[in-house]
C-alpha positions as CSV (number, residue, x, y, z in Angstrom):
1,M,46.6,-61.5,29.3
2,Q,45.5,-59.7,26.2
3,Q,43.3,-61.7,23.8
4,S,43.7,-61.0,20.1
5,R,40.4,-60.6,18.3
6,P,40.0,-62.0,14.8
7,N,40.7,-59.6,11.9
8,R,37.7,-57.9,10.5
9,P,37.3,-57.7,6.7
10,I,38.1,-54.0,6.8
11,D,41.4,-54.8,8.6
12,Y,42.3,-57.3,5.9
13,L,41.6,-54.7,3.2
14,K,43.7,-52.0,5.0
15,N,46.7,-54.5,4.9
16,S,46.0,-55.2,1.2
17,M,46.1,-51.6,0.0
18,N,48.2,-51.1,-3.2
19,K,48.6,-54.8,-3.5
20,V,47.2,-57.1,-6.2
21,I,44.1,-58.9,-4.9
22,L,41.8,-61.6,-6.3
23,I,38.1,-61.2,-5.7
24,K,35.1,-63.4,-6.5
25,V,31.7,-61.8,-6.8
26,K,28.2,-63.0,-7.3
27,R,27.4,-64.8,-10.6
28,N,30.8,-66.6,-10.3
29,R,32.8,-63.8,-11.7
30,L,36.5,-63.5,-10.8
31,F,38.6,-60.3,-10.9
32,R,42.3,-59.5,-10.3
33,G,43.5,-56.0,-9.8
34,N,45.5,-53.6,-7.6
35,L,43.4,-52.4,-4.6
36,G,43.4,-48.7,-4.8
37,G,40.8,-48.0,-2.2
38,F,37.6,-49.0,-0.4
39,D,35.0,-47.5,1.8
40,D,33.0,-48.4,4.9
41,H,30.5,-50.5,2.8
42,L,33.5,-52.5,1.5
43,N,33.0,-51.1,-2.0
44,L,36.4,-51.8,-3.7
45,Y,38.3,-49.5,-6.2
46,L,40.5,-51.7,-8.3
47,E,43.2,-50.4,-10.7
48,G,44.5,-52.3,-13.7
49,T,41.8,-54.9,-13.3
50,S,41.2,-58.0,-15.4
51,Q,38.3,-60.4,-15.4
52,I,39.5,-64.0,-15.4
53,F,37.5,-66.7,-17.3
54,E,38.3,-70.3,-16.7
55,Y,37.3,-73.0,-19.2
56,Q,38.1,-76.6,-20.1
57,D,39.9,-77.1,-23.4
58,E,39.5,-80.1,-25.8
59,E,42.1,-82.1,-23.9
60,G,40.3,-81.5,-20.5
61,N,42.8,-79.0,-19.2
62,I,41.7,-76.0,-17.3
63,R,42.7,-72.8,-19.1
64,E,42.4,-69.1,-18.2
65,E,41.6,-66.1,-20.4
66,H,41.7,-62.5,-19.2
67,E,39.7,-59.5,-20.2
68,D,41.4,-56.2,-19.3
69,L,38.9,-53.8,-17.7
70,G,41.1,-51.0,-16.4
71,N,39.9,-49.2,-13.3
72,I,36.7,-50.4,-11.8
73,V,34.5,-50.1,-8.7
74,V,33.0,-53.3,-7.2
75,R,30.1,-52.9,-5.0
76,G,30.8,-54.5,-1.6
77,D,27.5,-56.4,-1.3
78,N,28.5,-58.4,-4.4
79,V,31.8,-59.6,-3.1
80,I,32.0,-63.3,-2.0
81,F,35.7,-63.4,-1.1
82,V,38.9,-61.3,-1.3
83,N,42.4,-62.8,-1.3
84,L,45.9,-61.7,-2.1
85,A,46.6,-62.7,-5.7
86,N,49.5,-65.0,-6.6
87,Q,52.2,-62.5,-7.7
88,D,53.9,-65.2,-9.8
89,N,50.9,-65.3,-12.2
90,E,51.2,-61.6,-13.1
């Protein structure tokens, strides 16, 4: 009987190549971009990246604003989580 081992973060990144991902980094910053590449240190190369800012408007609703950043590199030791982005929000 073969046991399946849990996926490692690098396996998850391999399966997310050329897909839109959402990443949260230290200092509560959130980015959405297309994963163009990564290295053994989990540094991420994102294409067409935007930083997402969430805020509460006067009525108490949570709103989002986006700042387009283009292509960026995110240092792996700053990453808190990585997830596939919701394609419907693009």
